[in-house]
N, C-alpha and C positions, 0 to 999 in steps of 0.2 A: 437231191434226196427228197425234197418236198415240193409239190407243185399244186396249183389250183386253177380252176376256171370258173368264171361266173357267166350266167346267161339271163336274159330277160329284158323287157322294155319297161320304161317308167310307168306307163299306163296299161301294160299287159297284165295277164292273170297273176304272175308271180315273178320273183327272182329265184334263181337256182345257183347254188355253189357246190362244186365237187372238189374235194381235197384228197390228194393221194400222197402217202408217205408217212402219215401219223402212225406210230407204232401201236401194236395191239396192247390191250389191257390197261390203257389210260382211262382212269375214272372220268366219265363224261357227265358234266353238270349242265343240263339244259336250262335250269333256272338262272345260273350265272351267265350263260351265253345270252339269254334274252335280256338280262340286265344291261349287257353291253349294247344291245340294239336300242334299248330305251335311252341310254346315255347319248347315243348318236342323234336321237331325235330332239334332244333338249338344247338349251342355250338361248340366251336372249337374242332376238332378231330373226328367229325362225318364222316361216310363213304358215299359211293355212293347211298346207298338205300334211305337215307334221301333226296337226290336231286330228286329221282324218285317219291317218295310218296308225296302227298299233302293232308295230313289227314284232313278229314271233317266228322263231326258226323251228320248223318241223323237220325231224330227222327221218329221211327216207331210206337211208342205207348206211352201213358201216358201223353201227352201234347195236349192241344187244345186252340187255339186262344191266344197263348203266356203264358198260365198258366198250371201248373201241375194239374192233376186230382185226385191225391191220389192213383191211380192205378199204377201197375208196369210201369216203364219207360224203353223203349227199344231203344238203340242207335246202329246204324250201321256205321262202318268205312270201306270204300272200300280199298282193297289192289290193287293198280294199277299194281304192278308187277305180279299179277295173269295172266295177258295177256300173259306173257312169260312162265307160268308154268301150263297151263291148262291140258296138257296131263300128265305131271309128277305128278300133284296133283289131278288128276281126281278122283271123288268119285266112279265112275263106273269102273269095270274091264277094262283093256286095253289089246290089242292083244300082244304087246311087252312091258313089264314093263321096266322102265329105269334101268340102272345099279345100283345095291344096294350100298349104302354108308356103308362101313365096318370098316374104320379106325377111331378110336375114338380120339377126341381131349382131351388131359389132361386138367383137370379143368372144363370141360363142363359136361352137363348131358348126353352126348353121351353114355358113358360106363354104368353108373348106370341105366339110362332109358332103354337101350337095354336089360340089364339083368332083371330088374324088370318086364317089360312088354313083355318079351320073343319075341323080335323083331330081325329079321335077316337083317333089313335095318334101319340104324341109322336115315335115313330121317324121319321115323315115330316118332322119338324122337325130332329131331331138330325143327320140325315145331311148336310144342307147347311149348317147353322149351325156345324158342327164346324170346329175350327181346321185340320183336315186340308186344307181348301181353300187354305190359305196356301202349300202346296207348289207349287200352280200359279202363285201370285203370284211366288214366288221364282224360278221358271223364267222368267217374263216379265221380272222385274227383272234376271235374269242376261243376257238378250239386250240390255236397255237399258244395262247396265253395260259390255258390250263396245262398244256404240256410243259411250258417253261416253268410254271410254278412248282412242278415236281422237283426242280433243281434249284429252287430258291431265287429265280429270276422274276422280277416284277417290272411292269411297264405302266407308265403314267404320262399325262400331258397337262400343260397349263398354258394360259394365254398371257403373252407378254405385252401385246399392243393391239389396239383396234383403231384404225385410222391414225390420227396424230397422237392419240392418248397412250402413254406408256413410253418407256425408255429401254428398248431391248439391248442397246449397246452398253448400258451401264455395267461396270465391273461387278461380278458376282462370284461367290463360291460355287463351283460346279462339282465339288467332291462329295463323298458319301454323306458327310454331316449335313449337307444342304437339303437332302431329300428325306424328311422324316414324316411320320404319320400325321402330326398336327398340320404340317404344310399341305399335305394332300387332302386332309379333311376340309381345310379352308377353301381349297380349289373346288372340291365337289359341292360345297355349300354355295358357291358364287354362281349367279345366273350367267356370267360370262366366263366361268372357269378361271378366274384370276384370284390368287391368294391374298392380294392387297385389297382391303375393304375400300379405301379411298379411290384407288384406281377403278375398282368395280363400279362405283357410283358414277365416275367420270365416263367410263366406257358406255354404260347404259344411257347416260345423257346424250352422248355422241350418236349412238344408234338411233335414239328418238329424233334427234335433229335431222339425221340423214333420211329417216323414214318420211318425215314431214316434207322434206324437199323432193321426195320421189326418187331418191338416189340409193346407192348401196355402199357398203363399207368393207374394206379388206383389213388385213392385220397380220400378226405374227404369233404363232404358237410354238411351244417347245415340247419335244418328246424326250422322255428319260427312261432308261432301263438300268435297274440296279441288280447286283448279284451276278453280273455276267462274268464268266470265268475267262482267264487268260487263254488266248489261242484260237478264237473263232475268226475265220477268214484266212487270207493268205496274201503274200506279196508276189507269189510265183507267176500269176497271170493277171492281166488288167481286170477281168471280169470276176475274179475270185476275191478281190479286195473288199473287205467288209464295208468300208465307207462308200465305195462305188455302188455296191448292191443296195445299201441304205438310201443313197442319193437317188437312184433310179426309182425305188419304191415310193419315196416321199414325193418326188416330182411327178409321179403318176396320179397323184390326188388332183381332182379337178380344181382349177384356179391356182394351183401351186406354181409359183414363178421363181422360187429360189430356196436353196437349202444350204445351211452352214452347220458344220459339225464342230463342237468345241467352243472355245472362247471367241467373243465378238471382237473384231478389230485387230486380230493378231497379225494380219498382213502388214499393218502399219508400224508394228512394234519391233524392236531388235530381238534377235534370237535369245539373248540372255534373259528377256522378260517373258518369253513365250513358252519355252520348252519345260516340261514337267520333270523335276528332279526325282530320281528313283531312290527309294529307301527299302531296307530289309531289316526285319527284326523277328522276334519269336512268333509274332502273329502272321508273318509272311511278307509278301510284297506290297508296296504302296507307293504313291507319289505325293509330293508336297502340294501340288496343284493338279488341276484337270483341264488345262487349256486345250489339250488334244481331244477332249470329249470322249475319252475312253477307247480311242483307236489310234494306234501308231503303226506305220508301215502296212496298213491294210488289215491289221490284226487287233482284236480286242486286247487291252492291256490290264484288265481287272478293275479299272475304275468305271464309274457310271457312264454309260453311253448317253450323250446329250446332243441333240440336233434341233435346230430351229428351222421353221418352214414359213416362208412369206406367201400369203394368199392375196391375190388381187381381188378387188371388189367383183362380185358376180355380175355377169353382163346383162341380165334381165332387169331393166329399169322400169319403174312405174311411169316415168317421163322418158320414153324411148328416144334414142339418138337417131340422127339421119342415117339412111342406108340406101340399099338398092333392091328393087323388086327383081328377083332372079328370073322370073317368067318373061318380063318385058325388057329388062336391062335399064329400066327407068330409075334415075336418081330420085329418091323420095325424102320427104321432110322427117318422117318418123318410121322406125322399124315396127316392132310389135311387142306386146306385153304377154308374157307367159307367167302364170301364177308362180311366185317364187319367194325366196327369203330376202331380207335386207342385209343380214350379216351371217356368215356361216363359219366364222373363225372358231368359236367354241366347239362346234360339231366337227370341224376339220381336225381339231386336236385328237378327238376320239378315233377318227379314221387314221390319223397318223400313228396312234398307238397300235392299231391293227396291223398297219404295214410294218412297223418296227418289230412287232411280235412275230410276223410271218418271216421276216428276214432272219431274225435270231433263231427261230425254230429250225429253219433250213440250215443255217450255219452250224448249229449245235449237232444236228443229225449228220451233217457232212463230216464233222470232226470225230464224233464218237460212234455213230452208226448203231444199228440194232433193229430187229424186227418186232421186238416187244419192249415194253417199258422196263421190264426186269433186265433185259440185255443191255439197254442203254445205260441204266443205272450202274451195272457192273462195269461197263467200259469207262464211265465217268470216274468211278471209285478207283479204278486201276490206273488212271492217268495222273502222273505227277506234274506239277507246275514248276519243276526244277527246285 
């Protein structure tokens, strides 16, 4: 029902995102969209590139007079660093090509991309495999977030751990009461997007130690969607299961190495302590706990959708690891350094929000359908939750 494509290189002129399937007549708030792009650029541990870029989405198609048209929406995000790379990234042939990048960074797409696409210059791999591409995803997610908000669905994220700091496996309430405005206000005020002030200070100190050592830090963030209705997704086919769709979306984030939906450590506990007891009263359906993370049988169950994502430390190190020169096949003592961040976990959470919003917008349109916002609203209003 909803699909999108992104295009562009890290140091090319711009990033482009095209979204198809957003209904007509959705109020489009470009100020709010650009606020999401700024959130992605923040977070303690980010590098010099984020101080250079001032991401702003320019609408090229699909919106008129503040409302979507139902046609594809195209957004453009300028790369300000392009001014410094015009010859090196020129689309036209150049008289003297720049020196080829041949030293692969362990853990990056450098090696696999160069082999797969038969490239003798790793620059041709770096430019698209770069996490810079996620700015376009956040723009797409920002549009989907505005659509979801029309139906009372909100999407947030917060950081649970950076390196060894934090205890993501600690038992916590994952139900509706846990996700209140004060909690999210503390998250947004934290330089590492962590609601706990003591943990925030410890995480900052850890990032500082890692930076001084010329190293990088990974961690775990959690994405949360509240107000999700019962019935999104399906158990009828493997690829229609909501958890499977969310897992793929979150694992597509650069550096993502693991996704867990719902309560931590449930695989080690007996079923009597894991499964969420169902209740019904005048207010409707509810569960006593939310260990399932809002998804049962591949379908949303009305509770908050909660998923954790583990990000490995980024592979570009100020003190590079040993590697191989792909041009000569020679084993070398150090790879190479490409300007980058020390820790991207706080920003990764913002990208995770975008991917969750995209999955939920697609699943909502799949269930309710409609070519205009008015039609989708009518379908939602006419649907009973039993």
